[in-house]
A tleap script that builds the chain and sets N, CA, C and O, in Angstrom:
source leaprc.protein.ff14SB
mol = sequence {
  NMET LYS SER ILE SER ARG TYR LEU ASN GLU
  ALA LYS ARG GLN ARG SER LEU ALA THR ASP
  ALA ALA LEU SER GLN GLU LEU GLY VAL PRO
  PRO ASN HIE ILE PHE ASN TRP TYR ASN ASP
  VAL SER HIE LEU ASN ASP GLU ALA ALA ILE
  LYS LEU ALA ARG VAL LEU LYS ILE ASP PRO
  LEU GLU LEU ILE ALA CYS ALA ASN TYR HIE
  LYS VAL ALA LYS SER THR LYS ARG ARG GLN
  ASN PRO GLN LYS ASN ALA ALA GLN ARG LYS
  PHE TRP ARG GLN VAL TYR ASN LYS ALA ALA
  ARG LYS CLYS
}
set mol.1.N position { 61.342 106.936 121.319 }
set mol.1.CA position { 62.760 106.747 121.144 }
set mol.1.C position { 63.066 105.264 121.333 }
set mol.1.O position { 62.557 104.623 122.252 }
set mol.2.N position { 63.896 104.738 120.458 }
set mol.2.CA position { 64.279 103.340 120.552 }
set mol.2.C position { 65.218 103.114 121.724 }
set mol.2.O position { 65.876 104.036 122.206 }
set mol.3.N position { 65.262 101.885 122.162 }
set mol.3.CA position { 66.243 101.510 123.178 }
set mol.3.C position { 67.506 101.040 122.460 }
set mol.3.O position { 67.471 100.679 121.283 }
set mol.4.N position { 68.606 101.051 123.179 }
set mol.4.CA position { 69.872 100.605 122.606 }
set mol.4.C position { 69.778 99.133 122.212 }
set mol.4.O position { 70.362 98.725 121.208 }
set mol.5.N position { 69.060 98.343 122.981 }
set mol.5.CA position { 68.935 96.917 122.654 }
set mol.5.C position { 68.246 96.714 121.300 }
set mol.5.O position { 68.569 95.765 120.585 }
set mol.6.N position { 67.314 97.579 120.943 }
set mol.6.CA position { 66.671 97.468 119.618 }
set mol.6.C position { 67.675 97.735 118.511 }
set mol.6.O position { 67.662 97.059 117.482 }
set mol.7.N position { 68.547 98.716 118.715 }
set mol.7.CA position { 69.593 98.982 117.718 }
set mol.7.C position { 70.557 97.802 117.617 }
set mol.7.O position { 70.965 97.426 116.519 }
set mol.8.N position { 70.922 97.218 118.759 }
set mol.8.CA position { 71.832 96.074 118.747 }
set mol.8.C position { 71.197 94.880 118.034 }
set mol.8.O position { 71.859 94.206 117.244 }
set mol.9.N position { 69.924 94.617 118.308 }
set mol.9.CA position { 69.225 93.521 117.631 }
set mol.9.C position { 69.131 93.768 116.131 }
set mol.9.O position { 69.276 92.840 115.335 }
set mol.10.N position { 68.892 95.002 115.751 }
set mol.10.CA position { 68.819 95.346 114.326 }
set mol.10.C position { 70.172 95.131 113.648 }
set mol.10.O position { 70.227 94.644 112.519 }
set mol.11.N position { 71.246 95.485 114.316 }
set mol.11.CA position { 72.589 95.273 113.758 }
set mol.11.C position { 72.864 93.782 113.575 }
set mol.11.O position { 73.406 93.369 112.550 }
set mol.12.N position { 72.489 92.975 114.570 }
set mol.12.CA position { 72.671 91.527 114.441 }
set mol.12.C position { 71.844 90.978 113.285 }
set mol.12.O position { 72.315 90.120 112.538 }
set mol.13.N position { 70.631 91.461 113.134 }
set mol.13.CA position { 69.770 90.984 112.048 }
set mol.13.C position { 70.327 91.383 110.685 }
set mol.13.O position { 70.385 90.558 109.773 }
set mol.14.N position { 70.736 92.637 110.543 }
set mol.14.CA position { 71.244 93.123 109.256 }
set mol.14.C position { 72.510 92.398 108.828 }
set mol.14.O position { 72.706 92.133 107.642 }
set mol.15.N position { 73.360 92.081 109.778 }
set mol.15.CA position { 74.640 91.416 109.468 }
set mol.15.C position { 74.559 89.902 109.591 }
set mol.15.O position { 75.571 89.219 109.442 }
set mol.16.N position { 73.377 89.368 109.859 }
set mol.16.CA position { 73.151 87.926 110.028 }
set mol.16.C position { 74.090 87.333 111.072 }
set mol.16.O position { 74.712 86.295 110.850 }
set mol.17.N position { 74.180 88.004 112.202 }
set mol.17.CA position { 75.031 87.543 113.297 }
set mol.17.C position { 74.173 86.781 114.307 }
set mol.17.O position { 73.112 87.251 114.716 }
set mol.18.N position { 74.644 85.615 114.694 }
set mol.18.CA position { 73.851 84.765 115.579 }
set mol.18.C position { 74.062 85.075 117.055 }
set mol.18.O position { 73.175 84.822 117.871 }
set mol.19.N position { 75.212 85.612 117.403 }
set mol.19.CA position { 75.522 85.782 118.825 }
set mol.19.C position { 75.966 87.209 119.132 }
set mol.19.O position { 76.321 87.988 118.248 }
set mol.20.N position { 75.927 87.507 120.412 }
set mol.20.CA position { 76.446 88.800 120.866 }
set mol.20.C position { 77.957 88.874 120.686 }
set mol.20.O position { 78.509 89.949 120.451 }
set mol.21.N position { 78.621 87.731 120.797 }
set mol.21.CA position { 80.078 87.701 120.604 }
set mol.21.C position { 80.436 88.086 119.173 }
set mol.21.O position { 81.422 88.787 118.942 }
set mol.22.N position { 79.639 87.629 118.220 }
set mol.22.CA position { 79.880 87.989 116.829 }
set mol.22.C position { 79.668 89.490 116.618 }
set mol.22.O position { 80.416 90.133 115.881 }
set mol.23.N position { 78.648 90.038 117.270 }
set mol.23.CA position { 78.415 91.476 117.177 }
set mol.23.C position { 79.561 92.251 117.816 }
set mol.23.O position { 79.971 93.292 117.303 }
set mol.24.N position { 80.076 91.750 118.925 }
set mol.24.CA position { 81.188 92.442 119.580 }
set mol.24.C position { 82.424 92.457 118.682 }
set mol.24.O position { 83.154 93.448 118.653 }
set mol.25.N position { 82.661 91.378 117.957 }
set mol.25.CA position { 83.768 91.357 116.999 }
set mol.25.C position { 83.535 92.360 115.877 }
set mol.25.O position { 84.459 93.056 115.455 }
set mol.26.N position { 82.304 92.431 115.398 }
set mol.26.CA position { 81.944 93.364 114.323 }
set mol.26.C position { 82.185 94.814 114.757 }
set mol.26.O position { 82.634 95.643 113.967 }
set mol.27.N position { 81.882 95.102 116.017 }
set mol.27.CA position { 82.033 96.465 116.525 }
set mol.27.C position { 83.418 96.724 117.115 }
set mol.27.O position { 83.776 97.872 117.378 }
set mol.28.N position { 84.190 95.668 117.322 }
set mol.28.CA position { 85.523 95.830 117.894 }
set mol.28.C position { 85.512 96.193 119.360 }
set mol.28.O position { 86.337 96.981 119.823 }
set mol.29.N position { 84.564 95.613 120.095 }
set mol.29.CA position { 84.475 95.852 121.539 }
set mol.29.C position { 84.458 94.504 122.252 }
set mol.29.O position { 84.119 93.489 121.643 }
set mol.30.N position { 84.819 94.479 123.539 }
set mol.30.CA position { 84.745 93.212 124.288 }
set mol.30.C position { 83.294 92.727 124.408 }
set mol.30.O position { 82.371 93.540 124.463 }
set mol.31.N position { 83.094 91.408 124.449 }
set mol.31.CA position { 81.732 90.858 124.534 }
set mol.31.C position { 80.942 91.343 125.755 }
set mol.31.O position { 79.721 91.482 125.684 }
set mol.32.N position { 81.630 91.600 126.870 }
set mol.32.CA position { 80.891 92.046 128.050 }
set mol.32.C position { 80.279 93.433 127.853 }
set mol.32.O position { 79.315 93.782 128.535 }
set mol.33.N position { 80.824 94.225 126.934 }
set mol.33.CA position { 80.220 95.528 126.637 }
set mol.33.C position { 78.816 95.341 126.056 }
set mol.33.O position { 77.879 96.042 126.436 }
set mol.34.N position { 78.684 94.393 125.135 }
set mol.34.CA position { 77.384 94.125 124.513 }
set mol.34.C position { 76.378 93.719 125.595 }
set mol.34.O position { 75.256 94.224 125.630 }
set mol.35.N position { 76.791 92.802 126.474 }
set mol.35.CA position { 75.930 92.366 127.568 }
set mol.35.C position { 75.500 93.558 128.424 }
set mol.35.O position { 74.325 93.692 128.765 }
set mol.36.N position { 76.450 94.413 128.764 }
set mol.36.CA position { 76.150 95.577 129.611 }
set mol.36.C position { 75.211 96.551 128.917 }
set mol.36.O position { 74.346 97.141 129.564 }
set mol.37.N position { 75.366 96.726 127.614 }
set mol.37.CA position { 74.473 97.636 126.880 }
set mol.37.C position { 73.058 97.067 126.819 }
set mol.37.O position { 72.083 97.801 126.980 }
set mol.38.N position { 72.949 95.777 126.591 }
set mol.38.CA position { 71.628 95.141 126.568 }
set mol.38.C position { 70.915 95.286 127.911 }
set mol.38.O position { 69.709 95.528 127.961 }
set mol.39.N position { 71.662 95.136 128.983 }
set mol.39.CA position { 71.081 95.134 130.319 }
set mol.39.C position { 71.118 96.487 131.000 }
set mol.39.O position { 70.814 96.593 132.188 }
set mol.40.N position { 71.482 97.511 130.267 }
set mol.40.CA position { 71.482 98.886 130.773 }
set mol.40.C position { 72.381 99.055 132.000 }
set mol.40.O position { 72.112 99.873 132.880 }
set mol.41.N position { 73.448 98.264 132.034 }
set mol.41.CA position { 74.435 98.375 133.107 }
set mol.41.C position { 75.378 99.536 132.808 }
set mol.41.O position { 75.753 100.296 133.700 }
set mol.42.N position { 75.753 99.657 131.531 }
set mol.42.CA position { 76.568 100.775 131.082 }
set mol.42.C position { 75.972 101.288 129.771 }
set mol.42.O position { 75.059 100.682 129.209 }
set mol.43.N position { 76.496 102.394 129.305 }
set mol.43.CA position { 75.932 103.035 128.121 }
set mol.43.C position { 76.975 103.145 127.019 }
set mol.43.O position { 78.177 103.202 127.275 }
set mol.44.N position { 76.486 103.174 125.799 }
set mol.44.CA position { 77.378 103.352 124.651 }
set mol.44.C position { 78.156 104.650 124.797 }
set mol.44.O position { 77.581 105.698 125.093 }
set mol.45.N position { 79.457 104.577 124.591 }
set mol.45.CA position { 80.199 105.828 124.485 }
set mol.45.C position { 80.096 106.301 123.037 }
set mol.45.O position { 79.576 105.581 122.184 }
set mol.46.N position { 80.579 107.482 122.764 }
set mol.46.CA position { 80.412 108.046 121.422 }
set mol.46.C position { 81.113 107.211 120.352 }
set mol.46.O position { 80.581 107.040 119.255 }
set mol.47.N position { 82.284 106.696 120.659 }
set mol.47.CA position { 83.026 105.889 119.685 }
set mol.47.C position { 82.256 104.625 119.306 }
set mol.47.O position { 82.155 104.283 118.128 }
set mol.48.N position { 81.719 103.937 120.304 }
set mol.48.CA position { 80.942 102.726 120.042 }
set mol.48.C position { 79.649 103.057 119.296 }
set mol.48.O position { 79.212 102.290 118.438 }
set mol.49.N position { 79.042 104.189 119.620 }
set mol.49.CA position { 77.817 104.610 118.927 }
set mol.49.C position { 78.104 104.860 117.450 }
set mol.49.O position { 77.288 104.518 116.594 }
set mol.50.N position { 79.242 105.445 117.150 }
set mol.50.CA position { 79.604 105.704 115.754 }
set mol.50.C position { 79.828 104.386 115.012 }
set mol.50.O position { 79.387 104.233 113.873 }
set mol.51.N position { 80.510 103.436 115.651 }
set mol.51.CA position { 80.732 102.128 115.022 }
set mol.51.C position { 79.410 101.417 114.761 }
set mol.51.O position { 79.212 100.845 113.689 }
set mol.52.N position { 78.508 101.451 115.733 }
set mol.52.CA position { 77.206 100.808 115.565 }
set mol.52.C position { 76.391 101.508 114.480 }
set mol.52.O position { 75.695 100.851 113.705 }
set mol.53.N position { 76.474 102.820 114.421 }
set mol.53.CA position { 75.754 103.567 113.385 }
set mol.53.C position { 76.261 103.207 111.996 }
set mol.53.O position { 75.477 103.126 111.050 }
set mol.54.N position { 77.559 102.993 111.867 }
set mol.54.CA position { 78.114 102.584 110.562 }
set mol.54.C position { 77.583 101.220 110.150 }
set mol.54.O position { 77.271 101.000 108.980 }
set mol.55.N position { 77.477 100.300 111.109 }
set mol.55.CA position { 76.929 98.976 110.811 }
set mol.55.C position { 75.481 99.105 110.363 }
set mol.55.O position { 75.051 98.436 109.423 }
set mol.56.N position { 74.731 99.971 111.040 }
set mol.56.CA position { 73.305 100.142 110.727 }
set mol.56.C position { 73.047 101.087 109.558 }
set mol.56.O position { 71.931 101.160 109.043 }
set mol.57.N position { 74.094 101.813 109.142 }
set mol.57.CA position { 73.982 102.805 108.062 }
set mol.57.C position { 72.954 103.881 108.411 }
set mol.57.O position { 72.065 104.208 107.625 }
set mol.58.N position { 73.115 104.422 109.635 }
set mol.58.CA position { 72.268 105.521 110.072 }
set mol.58.C position { 73.155 106.666 110.541 }
set mol.58.O position { 74.368 106.506 110.675 }
set mol.59.N position { 72.552 107.807 110.788 }
set mol.59.CA position { 73.277 108.979 111.275 }
set mol.59.C position { 73.822 108.674 112.679 }
set mol.59.O position { 73.049 108.327 113.572 }
set mol.60.N position { 75.130 108.798 112.883 }
set mol.60.CA position { 75.695 108.526 114.209 }
set mol.60.C position { 75.093 109.391 115.309 }
set mol.60.O position { 75.017 108.968 116.463 }
set mol.61.N position { 74.671 110.584 114.962 }
set mol.61.CA position { 74.098 111.478 115.961 }
set mol.61.C position { 72.828 110.889 116.573 }
set mol.61.O position { 72.521 111.153 117.735 }
set mol.62.N position { 72.094 110.098 115.802 }
set mol.62.CA position { 70.883 109.456 116.324 }
set mol.62.C position { 71.232 108.526 117.492 }
set mol.62.O position { 70.562 108.542 118.525 }
set mol.63.N position { 72.269 107.729 117.325 }
set mol.63.CA position { 72.675 106.809 118.384 }
set mol.63.C position { 73.337 107.525 119.549 }
set mol.63.O position { 73.116 107.163 120.704 }
set mol.64.N position { 74.141 108.529 119.264 }
set mol.64.CA position { 74.773 109.298 120.336 }
set mol.64.C position { 73.706 109.964 121.190 }
set mol.64.O position { 73.784 109.939 122.419 }
set mol.65.N position { 72.718 110.554 120.547 }
set mol.65.CA position { 71.633 111.217 121.284 }
set mol.65.C position { 70.826 110.208 122.089 }
set mol.65.O position { 70.474 110.467 123.241 }
set mol.66.N position { 70.534 109.071 121.494 }
set mol.66.CA position { 69.771 108.032 122.185 }
set mol.66.C position { 70.523 107.540 123.423 }
set mol.66.O position { 69.941 107.426 124.501 }
set mol.67.N position { 71.795 107.254 123.270 }
set mol.67.CA position { 72.598 106.765 124.394 }
set mol.67.C position { 72.680 107.810 125.505 }
set mol.67.O position { 72.553 107.476 126.683 }
set mol.68.N position { 72.889 109.060 125.139 }
set mol.68.CA position { 72.991 110.117 126.145 }
set mol.68.C position { 71.656 110.376 126.831 }
set mol.68.O position { 71.620 110.654 128.029 }
set mol.69.N position { 70.564 110.288 126.088 }
set mol.69.CA position { 69.238 110.453 126.692 }
set mol.69.C position { 69.025 109.387 127.768 }
set mol.69.O position { 68.629 109.701 128.890 }
set mol.70.N position { 69.290 108.132 127.419 }
set mol.70.CA position { 69.075 107.042 128.370 }
set mol.70.C position { 70.026 107.150 129.568 }
set mol.70.O position { 69.655 106.811 130.692 }
set mol.71.N position { 71.240 107.620 129.325 }
set mol.71.CA position { 72.189 107.806 130.424 }
set mol.71.C position { 71.685 108.865 131.400 }
set mol.71.O position { 71.740 108.670 132.614 }
set mol.72.N position { 71.194 109.981 130.873 }
set mol.72.CA position { 70.673 111.050 131.727 }
set mol.72.C position { 69.405 110.592 132.441 }
set mol.72.O position { 69.220 110.873 133.625 }
set mol.73.N position { 68.539 109.891 131.729 }
set mol.73.CA position { 67.295 109.422 132.344 }
set mol.73.C position { 67.583 108.468 133.494 }
set mol.73.O position { 66.904 108.521 134.520 }
set mol.74.N position { 68.565 107.605 133.346 }
set mol.74.CA position { 68.900 106.665 134.409 }
set mol.74.C position { 69.532 107.397 135.592 }
set mol.74.O position { 69.294 107.039 136.746 }
set mol.75.N position { 70.330 108.413 135.309 }
set mol.75.CA position { 71.005 109.129 136.396 }
set mol.75.C position { 70.056 110.050 137.157 }
set mol.75.O position { 70.396 110.529 138.239 }
set mol.76.N position { 68.874 110.303 136.605 }
set mol.76.CA position { 67.895 111.168 137.268 }
set mol.76.C position { 67.548 110.640 138.652 }
set mol.76.O position { 67.299 111.420 139.571 }
set mol.77.N position { 67.531 109.343 138.802 }
set mol.77.CA position { 67.161 108.740 140.084 }
set mol.77.C position { 68.194 109.033 141.168 }
set mol.77.O position { 67.865 109.044 142.354 }
set mol.78.N position { 69.436 109.268 140.767 }
set mol.78.CA position { 70.509 109.457 141.741 }
set mol.78.C position { 70.863 110.920 141.961 }
set mol.78.O position { 71.561 111.239 142.924 }
set mol.79.N position { 70.419 111.783 141.128 }
set mol.79.CA position { 70.846 113.182 141.191 }
set mol.79.C position { 69.913 114.023 142.047 }
set mol.79.O position { 68.754 113.673 142.266 }
set mol.80.N position { 70.441 115.127 142.520 }
set mol.80.CA position { 69.692 116.049 143.363 }
set mol.80.C position { 68.995 117.140 142.574 }
set mol.80.O position { 68.114 117.815 143.108 }
set mol.81.N position { 69.369 117.331 141.309 }
set mol.81.CA position { 68.876 118.458 140.528 }
set mol.81.C position { 67.960 117.982 139.387 }
set mol.81.O position { 68.424 117.837 138.256 }
set mol.82.N position { 66.689 117.743 139.659 }
set mol.82.CA position { 65.785 117.210 138.625 }
set mol.82.C position { 65.546 118.180 137.468 }
set mol.82.O position { 65.290 117.735 136.349 }
set mol.83.N position { 65.623 119.489 137.704 }
set mol.83.CA position { 65.403 120.447 136.612 }
set mol.83.C position { 66.516 120.353 135.575 }
set mol.83.O position { 66.255 120.407 134.373 }
set mol.84.N position { 67.748 120.214 136.035 }
set mol.84.CA position { 68.884 120.076 135.118 }
set mol.84.C position { 68.732 118.798 134.305 }
set mol.84.O position { 68.948 118.804 133.093 }
set mol.85.N position { 68.365 117.711 134.956 }
set mol.85.CA position { 68.194 116.445 134.250 }
set mol.85.C position { 67.052 116.510 133.245 }
set mol.85.O position { 67.155 115.950 132.153 }
set mol.86.N position { 65.988 117.173 133.595 }
set mol.86.CA position { 64.866 117.321 132.664 }
set mol.86.C position { 65.300 118.109 131.437 }
set mol.86.O position { 64.918 117.780 130.314 }
set mol.87.N position { 66.092 119.140 131.651 }
set mol.87.CA position { 66.586 119.944 130.530 }
set mol.87.C position { 67.513 119.126 129.640 }
set mol.87.O position { 67.458 119.236 128.415 }
set mol.88.N position { 68.361 118.311 130.251 }
set mol.88.CA position { 69.260 117.471 129.473 }
set mol.88.C position { 68.493 116.418 128.677 }
set mol.88.O position { 68.802 116.169 127.512 }
set mol.89.N position { 67.496 115.803 129.303 }
set mol.89.CA position { 66.676 114.813 128.582 }
set mol.89.C position { 65.959 115.463 127.407 }
set mol.89.O position { 65.893 114.886 126.321 }
set mol.90.N position { 65.424 116.660 127.620 }
set mol.90.CA position { 64.726 117.374 126.549 }
set mol.90.C position { 65.680 117.668 125.398 }
set mol.90.O position { 65.333 117.486 124.231 }
set mol.91.N position { 66.889 118.124 125.735 }
set mol.91.CA position { 67.882 118.426 124.703 }
set mol.91.C position { 68.209 117.188 123.878 }
set mol.91.O position { 68.170 117.241 122.649 }
set mol.92.N position { 68.534 116.063 124.541 }
set mol.92.CA position { 68.910 114.862 123.808 }
set mol.92.C position { 67.742 114.290 123.018 }
set mol.92.O position { 67.953 113.702 121.957 }
set mol.93.N position { 66.508 114.447 123.510 }
set mol.93.CA position { 65.354 113.998 122.725 }
set mol.93.C position { 65.213 114.818 121.454 }
set mol.93.O position { 64.908 114.271 120.395 }
set mol.94.N position { 65.431 116.128 121.548 }
set mol.94.CA position { 65.355 116.990 120.362 }
set mol.94.C position { 66.437 116.624 119.344 }
set mol.94.O position { 66.169 116.561 118.145 }
set mol.95.N position { 67.648 116.386 119.822 }
set mol.95.CA position { 68.743 115.985 118.924 }
set mol.95.C position { 68.399 114.672 118.250 }
set mol.95.O position { 68.587 114.516 117.044 }
set mol.96.N position { 67.893 113.724 119.036 }
set mol.96.CA position { 67.516 112.417 118.498 }
set mol.96.C position { 66.438 112.568 117.422 }
set mol.96.O position { 66.541 111.982 116.345 }
set mol.97.N position { 65.413 113.351 117.718 }
set mol.97.CA position { 64.308 113.523 116.766 }
set mol.97.C position { 64.786 114.139 115.461 }
set mol.97.O position { 64.356 113.722 114.386 }
set mol.98.N position { 65.670 115.126 115.541 }
set mol.98.CA position { 66.213 115.730 114.316 }
set mol.98.C position { 67.044 114.736 113.525 }
set mol.98.O position { 66.931 114.669 112.301 }
set mol.99.N position { 67.873 113.969 114.207 }
set mol.99.CA position { 68.721 112.988 113.520 }
set mol.99.C position { 67.876 111.867 112.909 }
set mol.99.O position { 68.165 111.406 111.805 }
set mol.100.N position { 66.851 111.434 113.609 }
set mol.100.CA position { 65.998 110.337 113.124 }
set mol.100.C position { 65.169 110.783 111.916 }
set mol.100.O position { 64.840 109.962 111.059 }
set mol.101.N position { 64.830 112.064 111.839 }
set mol.101.CA position { 64.043 112.573 110.709 }
set mol.101.C position { 64.846 112.689 109.429 }
set mol.101.O position { 64.263 112.780 108.349 }
set mol.102.N position { 66.171 112.688 109.518 }
set mol.102.CA position { 67.025 112.822 108.328 }
set mol.102.C position { 66.933 111.639 107.398 }
set mol.102.O position { 67.347 111.725 106.242 }
set mol.103.N position { 66.397 110.535 107.881 }
set mol.103.CA position { 66.355 109.295 107.087 }
set mol.103.C position { 65.619 109.480 105.791 }
set mol.103.O position { 65.495 108.535 105.012 }
savepdb mol mol.pdb
quit
């Protein structure tokens, strides 16, 4: 599964954007959001994932699944219920794999 930073770099490359600020304008989000997504401080919400998917011309579900998988994987360290988190990670990986195969 790709990381969100790989998708962000691909969007910058496809649109010939030199900076994260330019990408933030393209996506209509504040520049600090881009920084936070790159550094895994926060995660793409569904709206931002859809905007990024449109820029990349891919199925939005692929990005939504990827973002949710990484969010659940990161929260595993803080949660008390590892079985629930494992089930959620498995679900989002399956969704991601189906969406990525549609290409």
